[in-house]
C-alpha positions as CSV (number, residue, x, y, z in Angstrom):
1,X,-68.4,-9.3,-22.2
2,X,-67.4,-9.9,-18.8
3,X,-68.9,-6.9,-16.4
4,X,-66.6,-6.7,-13.3
5,X,-68.5,-4.9,-10.3
6,X,-66.1,-1.8,-9.1
7,X,-65.4,-0.3,-5.7
8,X,-67.1,2.9,-5.4
9,X,-65.9,5.9,-3.5
10,X,-69.1,5.3,-1.2
11,X,-68.0,1.4,-1.0
12,X,-64.3,2.6,0.4
13,X,-66.0,4.7,3.1
14,X,-68.1,1.9,3.9
15,X,-64.7,-0.1,4.3
16,X,-63.0,2.2,6.1
17,X,-66.0,2.5,9.0
18,X,-66.0,-0.9,9.1
19,X,-62.3,-1.2,9.5
20,X,-62.2,1.8,12.0
21,X,-64.9,0.1,14.0
22,X,-62.9,-3.3,14.0
23,X,-59.6,-1.3,15.3
24,X,-61.5,0.5,17.9
25,X,-62.9,-2.6,19.0
26,X,-59.3,-4.4,19.2
27,X,-58.0,-1.0,20.9
28,X,-55.7,-0.6,18.2
29,X,-55.9,2.8,16.1
30,X,-54.9,2.1,12.2
31,X,-54.2,3.7,9.5
32,X,-56.4,2.3,6.8
33,X,-56.3,2.1,2.8
34,X,-58.4,1.0,0.4
35,X,-57.6,0.2,-2.9
36,X,-59.4,-0.8,-6.0
37,X,-58.9,-3.9,-8.3
38,X,-55.7,-2.1,-9.6
39,X,-53.9,-1.2,-6.7
40,X,-54.8,2.2,-7.0
41,X,-55.6,4.2,-3.7
42,X,-59.6,5.2,-3.3
43,X,-59.7,6.0,0.4
44,X,-57.4,6.2,3.4
45,X,-58.2,7.4,7.0
46,X,-55.6,7.5,10.1
47,X,-56.8,7.2,13.1
48,X,-55.9,9.2,16.3
49,X,-52.7,7.7,17.5
50,X,-52.1,5.6,14.6
51,X,-48.4,5.2,14.2
52,X,-46.9,7.4,11.4
53,X,-44.4,4.8,10.4
54,X,-47.8,2.6,9.1
55,X,-49.5,4.8,6.4
56,X,-47.1,3.4,3.7
57,X,-47.4,-0.2,5.1
58,X,-51.3,0.2,4.9
59,X,-51.3,1.2,1.4
60,X,-48.5,-0.8,0.6
61,X,-50.6,-3.8,2.1
62,X,-53.5,-2.8,0.3
63,X,-51.8,-2.8,-3.4
64,X,-50.5,-6.5,-2.9
65,X,-53.6,-7.5,-1.5
66,X,-55.3,-6.6,-4.9
67,X,-52.4,-7.0,-7.3
68,X,-52.2,-10.8,-5.9
69,X,-55.9,-11.0,-5.5
70,X,-55.0,-12.4,-1.7
71,X,-55.6,-11.3,1.6
72,X,-52.7,-9.9,3.1
73,X,-52.8,-12.3,6.1
74,X,-52.5,-15.5,3.8
75,X,-48.9,-14.3,3.5
76,X,-48.1,-14.5,6.9
77,X,-46.3,-18.2,6.7
78,X,-44.7,-18.0,3.5
79,X,-43.0,-14.2,4.7
80,X,-41.3,-15.8,7.6
81,X,-37.4,-15.8,7.4
82,X,-36.8,-18.5,4.8
83,X,-40.2,-18.7,3.5
84,X,-40.6,-17.9,-0.6
85,X,-42.0,-14.5,-0.1
86,X,-39.9,-13.2,2.7
87,X,-38.8,-9.7,2.3
88,X,-42.1,-8.4,0.2
89,X,-43.3,-5.6,0.6
């Protein structure tokens, strides 16, 4: 049997803290979503001043990253118009 480590709520809180720290560092208030390996939401944090339209985007990006086992920034090139992943969301 293979044992797979799972994110806990405590892990998700650490991730949220790090993401908020980075967002403050770059001066961009963000909506931050953390999901488990099945794409299920574990934690969500909306910073003061974050765009309300980014709530669903953050959750969907986290879901996509979990489902594809790939960081969403890796989609940047292939998600451009004409690329094989254009229009994913």
